[in-house]
PyMOL Python script that loads the backbone (N, CA, C, O; Angstrom):
from pymol import cmd

cmd.read_pdbstr("""\
ATOM      1  N   UNK A   1     106.885  66.974 122.906  1.00  0.00           N
ATOM      2  CA  UNK A   1     106.570  67.557 124.197  1.00  0.00           C
ATOM      3  C   UNK A   1     105.730  68.822 124.040  1.00  0.00           C
ATOM      4  O   UNK A   1     104.772  69.030 124.785  1.00  0.00           O
ATOM      5  N   UNK A   2     106.086  69.663 123.074  1.00  0.00           N
ATOM      6  CA  UNK A   2     105.326  70.890 122.842  1.00  0.00           C
ATOM      7  C   UNK A   2     104.474  70.726 121.598  1.00  0.00           C
ATOM      8  O   UNK A   2     104.936  70.201 120.584  1.00  0.00           O
ATOM      9  N   UNK A   3     103.242  71.172 121.675  1.00  0.00           N
ATOM     10  CA  UNK A   3     102.347  71.178 120.522  1.00  0.00           C
ATOM     11  C   UNK A   3     102.036  72.622 120.155  1.00  0.00           C
ATOM     12  O   UNK A   3     102.021  73.515 121.002  1.00  0.00           O
ATOM     13  N   UNK A   4     101.795  72.816 118.888  1.00  0.00           N
ATOM     14  CA  UNK A   4     101.409  74.145 118.429  1.00  0.00           C
ATOM     15  C   UNK A   4      99.961  74.405 118.832  1.00  0.00           C
ATOM     16  O   UNK A   4      99.079  73.585 118.576  1.00  0.00           O
ATOM     17  N   UNK A   5      99.729  75.540 119.456  1.00  0.00           N
ATOM     18  CA  UNK A   5      98.390  75.909 119.898  1.00  0.00           C
ATOM     19  C   UNK A   5      97.882  76.991 118.945  1.00  0.00           C
ATOM     20  O   UNK A   5      98.390  78.112 118.938  1.00  0.00           O
ATOM     21  N   UNK A   6      96.889  76.650 118.154  1.00  0.00           N
ATOM     22  CA  UNK A   6      96.387  77.599 117.162  1.00  0.00           C
ATOM     23  C   UNK A   6      95.035  78.187 117.529  1.00  0.00           C
ATOM     24  O   UNK A   6      94.554  79.082 116.834  1.00  0.00           O
ATOM     25  N   UNK A   7      94.421  77.723 118.576  1.00  0.00           N
ATOM     26  CA  UNK A   7      93.088  78.215 118.912  1.00  0.00           C
ATOM     27  C   UNK A   7      93.101  79.307 119.983  1.00  0.00           C
ATOM     28  O   UNK A   7      92.047  79.640 120.524  1.00  0.00           O
ATOM     29  N   UNK A   8      94.258  79.865 120.297  1.00  0.00           N
ATOM     30  CA  UNK A   8      94.317  80.964 121.250  1.00  0.00           C
ATOM     31  C   UNK A   8      93.969  82.272 120.546  1.00  0.00           C
ATOM     32  O   UNK A   8      94.391  82.506 119.413  1.00  0.00           O
ATOM     33  N   UNK A   9      93.210  83.108 121.210  1.00  0.00           N
ATOM     34  CA  UNK A   9      92.891  84.410 120.635  1.00  0.00           C
ATOM     35  C   UNK A   9      94.016  85.381 120.959  1.00  0.00           C
ATOM     36  O   UNK A   9      94.556  85.383 122.065  1.00  0.00           O
ATOM     37  N   UNK A  10      94.353  86.193 119.994  1.00  0.00           N
ATOM     38  CA  UNK A  10      95.419  87.173 120.168  1.00  0.00           C
ATOM     39  C   UNK A  10      94.829  88.492 120.651  1.00  0.00           C
ATOM     40  O   UNK A  10      93.622  88.720 120.565  1.00  0.00           O
ATOM     41  N   UNK A  11      95.686  89.337 121.150  1.00  0.00           N
ATOM     42  CA  UNK A  11      95.242  90.621 121.688  1.00  0.00           C
ATOM     43  C   UNK A  11      95.010  91.666 120.611  1.00  0.00           C
ATOM     44  O   UNK A  11      94.307  92.646 120.857  1.00  0.00           O
ATOM     45  N   UNK A  12      95.561  91.494 119.460  1.00  0.00           N
ATOM     46  CA  UNK A  12      95.393  92.477 118.396  1.00  0.00           C
ATOM     47  C   UNK A  12      96.351  93.646 118.516  1.00  0.00           C
ATOM     48  O   UNK A  12      96.008  94.774 118.162  1.00  0.00           O
ATOM     49  N   UNK A  13      97.539  93.386 119.007  1.00  0.00           N
ATOM     50  CA  UNK A  13      98.524  94.455 119.177  1.00  0.00           C
ATOM     51  C   UNK A  13      98.823  95.132 117.840  1.00  0.00           C
ATOM     52  O   UNK A  13      98.906  96.359 117.772  1.00  0.00           O
ATOM     53  N   UNK A  14      98.984  94.350 116.790  1.00  0.00           N
ATOM     54  CA  UNK A  14      99.302  94.922 115.493  1.00  0.00           C
ATOM     55  C   UNK A  14      98.178  95.829 115.007  1.00  0.00           C
ATOM     56  O   UNK A  14      98.433  96.892 114.440  1.00  0.00           O
ATOM     57  N   UNK A  15      96.952  95.413 115.226  1.00  0.00           N
ATOM     58  CA  UNK A  15      95.819  96.221 114.798  1.00  0.00           C
ATOM     59  C   UNK A  15      95.788  97.540 115.561  1.00  0.00           C
ATOM     60  O   UNK A  15      95.558  98.595 114.970  1.00  0.00           O
ATOM     61  N   UNK A  16      96.019  97.486 116.867  1.00  0.00           N
ATOM     62  CA  UNK A  16      96.033  98.709 117.663  1.00  0.00           C
ATOM     63  C   UNK A  16      97.170  99.630 117.234  1.00  0.00           C
ATOM     64  O   UNK A  16      96.993 100.845 117.153  1.00  0.00           O
ATOM     65  N   UNK A  17      98.328  99.057 116.961  1.00  0.00           N
ATOM     66  CA  UNK A  17      99.464  99.867 116.517  1.00  0.00           C
ATOM     67  C   UNK A  17      99.163 100.525 115.179  1.00  0.00           C
ATOM     68  O   UNK A  17      99.532 101.679 114.962  1.00  0.00           O
ATOM     69  N   UNK A  18      98.503  99.813 114.287  1.00  0.00           N
ATOM     70  CA  UNK A  18      98.129 100.396 113.000  1.00  0.00           C
ATOM     71  C   UNK A  18      97.154 101.551 113.193  1.00  0.00           C
ATOM     72  O   UNK A  18      97.271 102.583 112.533  1.00  0.00           O
ATOM     73  N   UNK A  19      96.195 101.378 114.094  1.00  0.00           N
ATOM     74  CA  UNK A  19      95.229 102.444 114.350  1.00  0.00           C
ATOM     75  C   UNK A  19      95.906 103.668 114.950  1.00  0.00           C
ATOM     76  O   UNK A  19      95.597 104.798 114.573  1.00  0.00           O
ATOM     77  N   UNK A  20      96.822 103.449 115.874  1.00  0.00           N
ATOM     78  CA  UNK A  20      97.550 104.570 116.468  1.00  0.00           C
ATOM     79  C   UNK A  20      98.388 105.267 115.403  1.00  0.00           C
ATOM     80  O   UNK A  20      98.447 106.496 115.363  1.00  0.00           O
ATOM     81  N   UNK A  21      99.029 104.494 114.548  1.00  0.00           N
ATOM     82  CA  UNK A  21      99.828 105.078 113.476  1.00  0.00           C
ATOM     83  C   UNK A  21      98.992 105.891 112.510  1.00  0.00           C
ATOM     84  O   UNK A  21      99.397 106.979 112.101  1.00  0.00           O
ATOM     85  N   UNK A  22      97.839 105.379 112.142  1.00  0.00           N
ATOM     86  CA  UNK A  22      96.959 106.123 111.240  1.00  0.00           C
ATOM     87  C   UNK A  22      96.451 107.401 111.895  1.00  0.00           C
ATOM     88  O   UNK A  22      96.377 108.445 111.247  1.00  0.00           O
ATOM     89  N   UNK A  23      96.104 107.324 113.165  1.00  0.00           N
ATOM     90  CA  UNK A  23      95.641 108.513 113.878  1.00  0.00           C
ATOM     91  C   UNK A  23      96.759 109.550 113.962  1.00  0.00           C
ATOM     92  O   UNK A  23      96.524 110.739 113.748  1.00  0.00           O
ATOM     93  N   UNK A  24      97.963 109.102 114.270  1.00  0.00           N
ATOM     94  CA  UNK A  24      99.093 110.026 114.355  1.00  0.00           C
ATOM     95  C   UNK A  24      99.374 110.665 112.998  1.00  0.00           C
ATOM     96  O   UNK A  24      99.646 111.862 112.919  1.00  0.00           O
ATOM     97  N   UNK A  25      99.308 109.880 111.944  1.00  0.00           N
ATOM     98  CA  UNK A  25      99.526 110.418 110.600  1.00  0.00           C
ATOM     99  C   UNK A  25      98.447 111.441 110.248  1.00  0.00           C
ATOM    100  O   UNK A  25      98.734 112.460 109.619  1.00  0.00           O
ATOM    101  N   UNK A  26      97.220 111.172 110.650  1.00  0.00           N
ATOM    102  CA  UNK A  26      96.137 112.121 110.400  1.00  0.00           C
ATOM    103  C   UNK A  26      96.336 113.430 111.136  1.00  0.00           C
ATOM    104  O   UNK A  26      96.107 114.505 110.581  1.00  0.00           O
ATOM    105  N   UNK A  27      96.765 113.338 112.389  1.00  0.00           N
ATOM    106  CA  UNK A  27      97.005 114.545 113.181  1.00  0.00           C
ATOM    107  C   UNK A  27      98.157 115.351 112.591  1.00  0.00           C
ATOM    108  O   UNK A  27      98.074 116.575 112.491  1.00  0.00           O
ATOM    109  N   UNK A  28      99.216 114.676 112.206  1.00  0.00           N
ATOM    110  CA  UNK A  28     100.362 115.371 111.607  1.00  0.00           C
ATOM    111  C   UNK A  28      99.954 116.015 110.285  1.00  0.00           C
ATOM    112  O   UNK A  28     100.333 117.152 110.002  1.00  0.00           O
ATOM    113  N   UNK A  29      99.187 115.295 109.481  1.00  0.00           N
ATOM    114  CA  UNK A  29      98.724 115.855 108.213  1.00  0.00           C
ATOM    115  C   UNK A  29      97.855 117.085 108.412  1.00  0.00           C
ATOM    116  O   UNK A  29      97.983 118.066 107.679  1.00  0.00           O
ATOM    117  N   UNK A  30      96.975 117.036 109.396  1.00  0.00           N
ATOM    118  CA  UNK A  30      96.126 118.189 109.688  1.00  0.00           C
ATOM    119  C   UNK A  30      96.965 119.365 110.176  1.00  0.00           C
ATOM    120  O   UNK A  30      96.693 120.514 109.828  1.00  0.00           O
ATOM    121  N   UNK A  31      97.970 119.080 110.971  1.00  0.00           N
ATOM    122  CA  UNK A  31      98.852 120.141 111.454  1.00  0.00           C
ATOM    123  C   UNK A  31      99.629 120.798 110.327  1.00  0.00           C
ATOM    124  O   UNK A  31      99.786 122.019 110.301  1.00  0.00           O
ATOM    125  N   UNK A  32     100.111 119.990 109.399  1.00  0.00           N
ATOM    126  CA  UNK A  32     100.842 120.528 108.247  1.00  0.00           C
ATOM    127  C   UNK A  32      99.913 121.388 107.393  1.00  0.00           C
ATOM    128  O   UNK A  32     100.308 122.461 106.935  1.00  0.00           O
ATOM    129  N   UNK A  33      98.698 120.930 107.180  1.00  0.00           N
ATOM    130  CA  UNK A  33      97.740 121.691 106.377  1.00  0.00           C
ATOM    131  C   UNK A  33      97.384 123.013 107.058  1.00  0.00           C
ATOM    132  O   UNK A  33      97.298 124.048 106.397  1.00  0.00           O
ATOM    133  N   UNK A  34      97.178 122.982 108.375  1.00  0.00           N
ATOM    134  CA  UNK A  34      96.861 124.205 109.108  1.00  0.00           C
ATOM    135  C   UNK A  34      98.036 125.179 109.061  1.00  0.00           C
ATOM    136  O   UNK A  34      97.840 126.382 108.889  1.00  0.00           O
ATOM    137  N   UNK A  35      99.233 124.671 109.211  1.00  0.00           N
ATOM    138  CA  UNK A  35     100.418 125.531 109.158  1.00  0.00           C
ATOM    139  C   UNK A  35     100.555 126.175 107.786  1.00  0.00           C
ATOM    140  O   UNK A  35     100.871 127.360 107.683  1.00  0.00           O
ATOM    141  N   UNK A  36     100.321 125.405 106.742  1.00  0.00           N
ATOM    142  CA  UNK A  36     100.407 125.946 105.384  1.00  0.00           C
ATOM    143  C   UNK A  36      99.357 127.028 105.161  1.00  0.00           C
ATOM    144  O   UNK A  36      99.642 128.051 104.539  1.00  0.00           O
ATOM    145  N   UNK A  37      98.153 126.808 105.661  1.00  0.00           N
ATOM    146  CA  UNK A  37      97.083 127.789 105.487  1.00  0.00           C
ATOM    147  C   UNK A  37      97.405 129.088 106.220  1.00  0.00           C
ATOM    148  O   UNK A  37      97.241 130.174 105.664  1.00  0.00           O
ATOM    149  N   UNK A  38      97.861 128.980 107.457  1.00  0.00           N
ATOM    150  CA  UNK A  38      98.193 130.177 108.234  1.00  0.00           C
ATOM    151  C   UNK A  38      99.373 130.907 107.597  1.00  0.00           C
ATOM    152  O   UNK A  38      99.377 132.137 107.533  1.00  0.00           O
ATOM    153  N   UNK A  39     100.355 130.175 107.133  1.00  0.00           N
ATOM    154  CA  UNK A  39     101.510 130.800 106.478  1.00  0.00           C
ATOM    155  C   UNK A  39     101.088 131.534 105.207  1.00  0.00           C
ATOM    156  O   UNK A  39     101.576 132.630 104.933  1.00  0.00           O
ATOM    157  N   UNK A  40     100.193 130.942 104.439  1.00  0.00           N
ATOM    158  CA  UNK A  40      99.715 131.587 103.214  1.00  0.00           C
ATOM    159  C   UNK A  40      98.931 132.858 103.538  1.00  0.00           C
ATOM    160  O   UNK A  40      99.082 133.870 102.854  1.00  0.00           O
ATOM    161  N   UNK A  41      98.102 132.810 104.570  1.00  0.00           N
ATOM    162  CA  UNK A  41      97.347 134.001 104.963  1.00  0.00           C
ATOM    163  C   UNK A  41      98.274 135.116 105.431  1.00  0.00           C
ATOM    164  O   UNK A  41      98.085 136.277 105.070  1.00  0.00           O
ATOM    165  N   UNK A  42      99.267 134.766 106.230  1.00  0.00           N
ATOM    166  CA  UNK A  42     100.213 135.783 106.704  1.00  0.00           C
ATOM    167  C   UNK A  42     101.002 136.381 105.548  1.00  0.00           C
ATOM    168  O   UNK A  42     101.247 137.588 105.523  1.00  0.00           O
ATOM    169  N   UNK A  43     101.396 135.560 104.603  1.00  0.00           N
ATOM    170  CA  UNK A  43     102.135 136.054 103.441  1.00  0.00           C
ATOM    171  C   UNK A  43     101.268 137.005 102.621  1.00  0.00           C
ATOM    172  O   UNK A  43     101.751 138.032 102.145  1.00  0.00           O
ATOM    173  N   UNK A  44     100.007 136.669 102.457  1.00  0.00           N
ATOM    174  CA  UNK A  44      99.098 137.533 101.703  1.00  0.00           C
ATOM    175  C   UNK A  44      98.887 138.856 102.428  1.00  0.00           C
ATOM    176  O   UNK A  44      98.838 139.909 101.793  1.00  0.00           O
ATOM    177  N   UNK A  45      98.761 138.812 103.748  1.00  0.00           N
ATOM    178  CA  UNK A  45      98.590 140.044 104.523  1.00  0.00           C
ATOM    179  C   UNK A  45      99.841 140.916 104.431  1.00  0.00           C
ATOM    180  O   UNK A  45      99.746 142.132 104.263  1.00  0.00           O
ATOM    181  N   UNK A  46     101.003 140.292 104.542  1.00  0.00           N
ATOM    182  CA  UNK A  46     102.251 141.057 104.450  1.00  0.00           C
ATOM    183  C   UNK A  46     102.418 141.676 103.069  1.00  0.00           C
ATOM    184  O   UNK A  46     102.910 142.797 102.940  1.00  0.00           O
ATOM    185  N   UNK A  47     102.009 140.949 102.043  1.00  0.00           N
ATOM    186  CA  UNK A  47     102.109 141.460 100.679  1.00  0.00           C
ATOM    187  C   UNK A  47     101.170 142.651 100.489  1.00  0.00           C
ATOM    188  O   UNK A  47     101.548 143.654  99.884  1.00  0.00           O
ATOM    189  N   UNK A  48      99.949 142.538 101.004  1.00  0.00           N
ATOM    190  CA  UNK A  48      98.988 143.633 100.904  1.00  0.00           C
ATOM    191  C   UNK A  48      99.473 144.840 101.700  1.00  0.00           C
ATOM    192  O   UNK A  48      99.319 145.976 101.254  1.00  0.00           O
ATOM    193  N   UNK A  49     100.050 144.607 102.859  1.00  0.00           N
ATOM    194  CA  UNK A  49     100.556 145.695 103.697  1.00  0.00           C
ATOM    195  C   UNK A  49     101.710 146.417 103.006  1.00  0.00           C
ATOM    196  O   UNK A  49     101.790 147.645 103.046  1.00  0.00           O
ATOM    197  N   UNK A  50     102.594 145.662 102.379  1.00  0.00           N
ATOM    198  CA  UNK A  50     103.735 146.291 101.699  1.00  0.00           C
ATOM    199  C   UNK A  50     103.277 147.089 100.483  1.00  0.00           C
ATOM    200  O   UNK A  50     103.889 148.104 100.154  1.00  0.00           O
ATOM    201  N   UNK A  51     102.220 146.655  99.813  1.00  0.00           N
ATOM    202  CA  UNK A  51     101.680 147.412  98.674  1.00  0.00           C
ATOM    203  C   UNK A  51     101.087 148.733  99.153  1.00  0.00           C
ATOM    204  O   UNK A  51     101.255 149.763  98.500  1.00  0.00           O
ATOM    205  N   UNK A  52     100.388 148.706 100.300  1.00  0.00           N
ATOM    206  CA  UNK A  52      99.810 149.939 100.839  1.00  0.00           C
ATOM    207  C   UNK A  52     100.911 150.917 101.225  1.00  0.00           C
ATOM    208  O   UNK A  52     100.774 152.120 101.002  1.00  0.00           O
ATOM    209  N   UNK A  53     101.993 150.420 101.798  1.00  0.00           N
ATOM    210  CA  UNK A  53     103.090 151.290 102.208  1.00  0.00           C
ATOM    211  C   UNK A  53     103.798 151.888 100.999  1.00  0.00           C
ATOM    212  O   UNK A  53     104.290 153.014 101.073  1.00  0.00           O
ATOM    213  N   UNK A  54     103.859 151.156  99.886  1.00  0.00           N
ATOM    214  CA  UNK A  54     104.495 151.669  98.680  1.00  0.00           C
ATOM    215  C   UNK A  54     103.660 152.773  98.041  1.00  0.00           C
ATOM    216  O   UNK A  54     104.214 153.684  97.424  1.00  0.00           O
ATOM    217  N   UNK A  55     102.335 152.707  98.177  1.00  0.00           N
ATOM    218  CA  UNK A  55     101.451 153.702  97.582  1.00  0.00           C
ATOM    219  C   UNK A  55     101.532 155.024  98.321  1.00  0.00           C
ATOM    220  O   UNK A  55     101.307 156.078  97.725  1.00  0.00           O
ATOM    221  N   UNK A  56     101.845 154.989  99.589  1.00  0.00           N
ATOM    222  CA  UNK A  56     101.844 156.219 100.401  1.00  0.00           C
ATOM    223  C   UNK A  56     103.057 157.019 100.198  1.00  0.00           C
ATOM    224  O   UNK A  56     103.207 158.079 100.806  1.00  0.00           O
TER     225      UNK A  56
END
""", "prot")
cmd.dss("prot")
cmd.show_as("cartoon", "prot")
cmd.util.cbc("prot")
cmd.orient("prot")
């Protein structure tokens, strides 16, 4: 009664989900890198500030 239909085109849901996942991973990675950079800069500034205060 039922036949397998193999000539139907699919919507590509899996492909879209993979693209969204890759984009999300890229955004998260960029956010982590930016946070690390800002944290390193703040730490360097605080270290330089504490050295100046020790000299005075």
